[in-house]
C-alpha positions in Angstrom: 0.1 0.1 0.0 1.2 3.6 -0.6 0.7 6.8 1.6 -1.1 9.7 0.1 -1.4 13.4 0.9 -3.8 14.2 3.5 -4.5 17.5 1.9 -5.1 16.2 -0.8 -15.2 12.3 -15.9 -16.9 12.5 -18.0 -17.9 10.1 -20.6 -16.2 9.2 -23.7 -18.5 11.4 -25.7 -17.2 14.4 -23.9 -13.6 13.9 -25.4 -14.5 13.8 -29.1 -12.9 17.0 -30.0 -9.9 15.5 -32.2 -7.4 17.8 -31.2 -4.2 19.0 -33.2 -0.5 19.7 -32.5 -1.3 23.4 -33.3 -1.5 24.0 -29.5 -3.7 23.4 -26.6 -4.9 26.8 -26.2 -5.4 30.0 -28.0 -3.0 32.7 -27.1 -4.6 35.9 -26.0 -3.3 39.4 -25.6 -0.6 40.2 -22.6 -2.0 39.9 -19.3 -0.5 40.4 -15.8 -0.3 37.1 -13.8 -2.8 36.8 -11.1 -0.7 34.1 -9.7 2.8 35.0 -8.3 5.7 32.9 -7.4 4.6 32.2 -3.9 1.3 30.7 -5.4 3.3 28.1 -7.5 5.6 27.4 -4.6 2.5 26.4 -2.7 1.4 24.0 -5.6 4.8 22.5 -5.5 5.0 22.2 -1.8 1.8 20.3 -1.8 3.0 18.0 -4.6 6.2 17.2 -2.7 4.1 16.5 0.4 2.1 14.1 -1.5 4.8 12.2 -3.1 6.6 11.8 0.4 3.3 10.6 2.1 2.7 8.1 -0.5 6.1 6.7 0.2 5.1 6.3 3.7 7.2 9.0 4.9 5.7 11.2 8.0 6.0 14.7 7.1 4.8 18.2 8.5 2.3 19.0 5.7 3.3 22.8 6.4 6.9 22.3 6.4 8.9 24.3 3.8 10.2 22.7 0.5 13.7 22.8 1.7 12.7 20.9 5.1 10.7 18.4 3.1 13.6 17.6 1.0 15.9 17.3 3.9 13.6 14.9 5.5 13.6 12.7 2.4 17.4 12.7 2.3 17.8 11.5 5.9 15.4 9.0 5.9 13.7 7.0 3.1 16.5 7.4 0.3 18.4 4.9 2.3 15.8 2.3 1.4 16.1 0.6 -1.8 12.2 0.4 -2.1 12.1 4.1 -2.3 14.9 4.4 -4.9 12.7 6.2 -7.2 11.5 8.7 -4.7 14.8 11.0 -5.0 14.4 11.3 -8.8 10.9 12.0 -8.5 11.5 14.7 -6.0 14.1 16.5 -7.9 11.6 16.4 -10.8 8.7 17.9 -8.7 11.2 20.5 -7.3 12.6 21.7 -10.9 9.5 21.0 -13.1 7.2 23.7 -14.6 4.0 24.0 -13.0 0.8 24.8 -15.1 -2.3 26.0 -13.5 -5.7 26.3 -15.1 -8.7 28.0 -13.5 -12.3 27.5 -14.0 -12.6 30.1 -16.7 -10.0 28.5 -18.9 -7.2 30.8 -17.8 -3.7 29.1 -18.2 -0.7 30.2 -16.0 2.8 28.8 -16.0 5.2 29.0 -13.2 8.0 30.0 -15.6 6.0 32.3 -18.2 3.1 33.7 -16.3 -0.2 34.2 -18.1 0.0 32.0 -21.3 -3.4 32.0 -22.6 -6.8 30.3 -22.6 -7.6 26.6 -22.7 -9.7 25.1 -25.5 -13.4 25.6 -24.9 -15.4 22.3 -24.9 -18.3 22.8 -27.1 -21.9 21.9 -25.9 -22.4 19.5 -28.6 -19.6 17.5 -27.2 -21.5 17.1 -23.9 -24.5 15.2 -25.5 -23.7 11.8 -23.9 -21.9 11.1 -20.7 -21.1 8.1 -18.5 -20.9 10.5 -15.4 -24.6 10.3 -14.7 -25.1 8.9 -11.1 -27.8 6.2 -10.7 -29.2 5.0 -7.6 -28.6 1.2 -7.5 -31.5 -1.1 -7.3 -32.4 -5.0 -7.9 -31.4 -4.2 -11.7 -27.9 -3.5 -10.6 -24.9 -5.7 -11.3 -21.6 -5.2 -9.0 -18.5 -7.2 -8.7 -15.0 -6.7 -7.0 -13.5 -8.0 -10.3 -14.2 -6.5 -14.0 -16.8 -8.9 -15.6 -17.3 -8.4 -19.1 -20.1 -10.7 -19.1 -22.1 -7.7 -17.6 -22.2 -5.8 -20.8 -23.2 -8.7 -23.0 -26.0 -9.8 -20.8 -28.6 -8.1 -23.1 -26.5 -7.6 -26.2 -27.1 -4.0 -26.1 -27.5 -1.6 -28.8 -25.2 1.7 -29.0 -28.0 3.6 -27.6 -28.2 1.3 -24.7 -24.7 2.0 -23.4 -23.9 5.2 -21.9 -21.3 6.7 -24.3 -22.0 3.8 -26.7 -22.5 5.9 -29.8 -19.0 7.8 -29.1 -16.7 4.8 -29.8 -15.4 1.5 -28.5 -14.1 1.4 -25.1 -13.1 -0.6 -22.1 -14.4 1.4 -19.1 -13.8 0.2 -15.4 -15.5 2.2 -12.9 -15.5 2.1 -8.9 -18.7 2.8 -7.0 -19.4 6.5 -5.6 -17.5 5.7 -2.4 -15.4 8.9 -2.1 -12.1 8.4 -4.2 -9.6 11.3 -4.6 -6.6 9.6 -6.1 -5.3 6.9 -8.7 -2.0 5.8 -9.7 -0.9 2.9 -12.1 1.9 2.0 -14.4 0.7 2.8 -17.8 1.6 1.6 -21.3 0.0 3.8 -24.0 -1.9 1.7 -26.6 -0.2 0.9 -30.0 -2.5 2.9 -32.4 -2.6 1.1 -35.8 -4.6 1.6 -38.9 -6.4 4.5 -37.5 -8.8 5.9 -39.9 -10.2 9.7 -40.2 -12.4 10.4 -37.6 -11.1 7.7 -35.2 -8.7 8.5 -32.2 -7.4 6.5 -29.3 -7.5 7.6 -25.9 -6.5 6.4 -22.5 -7.4 8.3 -19.2 -8.6 8.5 -15.6 -11.8 10.3 -14.6 -13.3 11.3 -11.4 -17.1 11.6 -11.5 -19.4 13.3 -8.7 -23.0 12.2 -8.2 -24.2 15.8 -9.2 -22.5 15.5 -12.5 -19.3 17.4 -12.1 -16.4 15.7 -13.4 -12.7 15.9 -14.4 -10.4 13.4 -16.4 -6.8 13.4 -17.4 -4.7 11.1 -19.6 -3.6 10.8 -23.2 -5.0 11.4 -26.5 -3.6 10.2 -29.9 -2.5 12.6 -32.5 -2.8 10.8 -35.9 -0.9 13.4 -37.8 2.2 13.2 -35.8 1.6 9.5 -34.6 2.2 10.4 -31.0 0.1 11.0 -27.7 -0.4 14.4 -25.9 -1.3 14.4 -22.3 -4.3 16.5 -21.4 -6.6 17.3 -18.5 -10.2 18.4 -19.1 -13.2 19.5 -16.9 -16.7 20.0 -18.1 -15.7 23.4 -19.8 -12.1 23.6 -20.9 -9.3 21.1 -22.1 -5.6 21.5 -21.9 -3.3 19.6 -23.9 0.3 19.2 -22.2 3.3 20.7 -24.4 5.1 17.4 -24.0 4.2 14.4 -26.3 5.1 10.7 -26.1 5.6 8.2 -28.7 3.3 5.6 -30.0 3.2 2.7 -27.4 5.4 4.3 -24.7 5.4 3.0 -21.4 5.4 5.0 -17.9 6.4 3.9 -14.4 3.5 6.0 -13.0 0.8 8.2 -14.0 -0.9 9.9 -11.1 -4.1 11.9 -11.1 -5.4 13.2 -7.8 -7.6 15.6 -6.0 -6.3 18.0 -3.2 -9.0 17.6 -0.5 -8.3 21.1 1.0 -8.2 23.1 -2.2 -9.9 20.6 -4.6 -7.2 21.2 -7.3 -6.7 18.3 -9.5 -3.1 17.2 -10.1 -1.9 15.2 -13.3 1.6 13.8 -13.1 3.2 12.0 -16.1 7.2 11.6 -16.1 7.0 14.6 -13.7 8.4 17.0 -16.3 5.4 19.3 -16.5 2.9 19.1 -13.5 -0.4 20.2 -14.6 -3.0 21.5 -11.8 -6.5 22.3 -12.5 -8.9 24.1 -10.6 -12.3 22.4 -10.0 -15.8 23.1 -8.9 -15.8 20.1 -6.5 -16.5 20.5 -2.8 -16.4 18.4 0.3 -19.6 16.6 -0.4 -18.3 15.7 -3.9 -15.1 14.2 -2.7 -17.0 12.1 -0.1 -19.1 10.4 -2.6 -16.6 10.6 -5.7 -16.3 7.6 -8.3 -13.1 7.0 -10.2 -12.6 5.3 -13.6 -10.1 4.2 -15.9 -10.8 3.8 -19.7 -9.1 2.7 -22.8 -10.9 3.9 -26.0 -11.0 4.6 -29.7 -13.4 7.4 -30.2 -15.7 8.0 -33.2 -18.6 10.1 -33.7 -21.9 8.2 -34.5 -20.4 4.9 -33.8 -22.9 2.1 -34.5 -21.1 -0.8 -32.9 -19.2 -1.8 -36.0 -17.8 1.0 -38.0 -14.4 1.4 -36.1 -11.6 -0.1 -38.1 -8.5 1.1 -36.6 -6.8 -0.7 -33.4 -5.2 0.2 -29.9 -3.3 -2.5 -28.9 -1.9 -3.5 -25.5 -3.0 -0.4 -23.4 -2.4 -1.3 -20.0 -3.0 -0.1 -16.4 -0.8 -2.0 -14.2 -0.4 -2.3 -10.2 -3.5 0.2 -10.1 -4.0 1.7 -6.6 -6.6 4.2 -5.6 -7.1 6.7 -2.5 -10.1 7.9 -0.6 -10.6 11.2 0.9 -10.8 10.0 4.4 -7.7 7.7 4.4 -4.0 8.2 4.4 -3.2 5.3 2.0 -3.5 4.0 -1.5 -5.0 0.5 -1.8 -5.3 -1.7 -4.7 -8.1 -1.1 -7.1 -9.5 -4.7 -6.8 -10.1 -4.1 -3.0 -13.3 -2.0 -4.1 -16.5 -2.7 -5.9 -17.1 -2.0 -9.5 -20.0 0.4 -10.4 -22.1 -1.2 -13.1 -25.9 -0.2 -13.5 -28.6 -0.9 -15.8 -31.4 1.5 -15.5 -33.9 -0.2 -17.6 -32.7 1.8 -20.9 -28.8 2.0 -20.5 -25.8 0.6 -19.0 -23.8 2.8 -16.8 -20.1 2.5 -15.3 -18.0 -0.7 -15.9 -18.6 -2.3 -19.2 -16.8 -3.3 -22.2 -18.2 -1.9 -25.4 -18.7 -3.7 -27.7 -17.4 -7.0 -26.2 -16.4 -8.2 -29.5 -14.0 -5.4 -30.0 -12.3 -5.9 -26.5 -9.9 -8.6 -25.5 -8.1 -8.8 -22.1 -4.7 -10.1 -21.4 -4.2 -9.7 -17.8 -3.8 -6.0 -17.2 -3.5 -5.2 -21.1 -6.6 -4.2 -23.3 -6.7 -4.8 -26.9 -9.1 -3.0 -28.9 -9.8 -4.1 -32.5 -12.6 -4.7 -35.1 -13.0 -8.6 -34.9 -14.1 -8.5 -38.6 -10.5 -7.0 -39.8 
């Protein structure tokens, strides 16, 4: 298990905005930064506290950055099991921090105000898997991902929440107050992707009231590379760093600070992206978390995606809850999968004949290719 910071969604339809490498945000006129160096130092301090506590190191959450780094030097770095900690802390201390406001403004610890994030159009919010449904006798739940749930009634695209937006393996935990997720990630190998098709791999947090946020990776067909991104209901920001097709990561973290409710996305620690959210304490106490591997396509009819996303993997997945100091394995908790009489929500493979599981790996491919 892993210790986490004490301080410290959305469906596939919401991500159908086939992004380009022309930039994640439109640059605006020069603007004086609202956020000074001390603000970004506070973001950094919280990230370092989170990292130390995740490695089970007791720290004063109000200690200075220098004090925190000295604590690490004198304790855990002598342990082989925390051998990656020194490198992670060095990156957290030196990385650029990007901060996004609810209004879509983007600020950098190195550049100040840098522009506006991309606006999510209302038409992209037509279908979502973030809708909370009260469980009843119709619900299906399991501690293990059970693909038979999705095939039980052989659903049509309209009978799966997000079903017309693409093919996906979506694994979602119940609304039990999750605020962090961490896993080893291998990005899917995109092959034969056609116009209008786009692989994605991401985490998401969904609140019962429909508020949501997600962070992960989207495939850029022109450059044959992945971009990291973070997105709430209104704005989406692409990280400036990109990753090659089928690249692996030791750790990709996504968590919510349960004091400020900012969401942190860390991949390779080279650029730390922090997004302001509209969550509150009641959201965190009943939050659901999901992980998704997908190929998105508008107006998916259950058979008209022809590209493949091979061997995408979330491994050694651990999650944290708002009222706990620790991360525990994902499989310790109950999956959320619910049939409301007209649609399936939560955990599902859609369509089942597109999805193959090999341990933690997910293969998405048209069975008729």
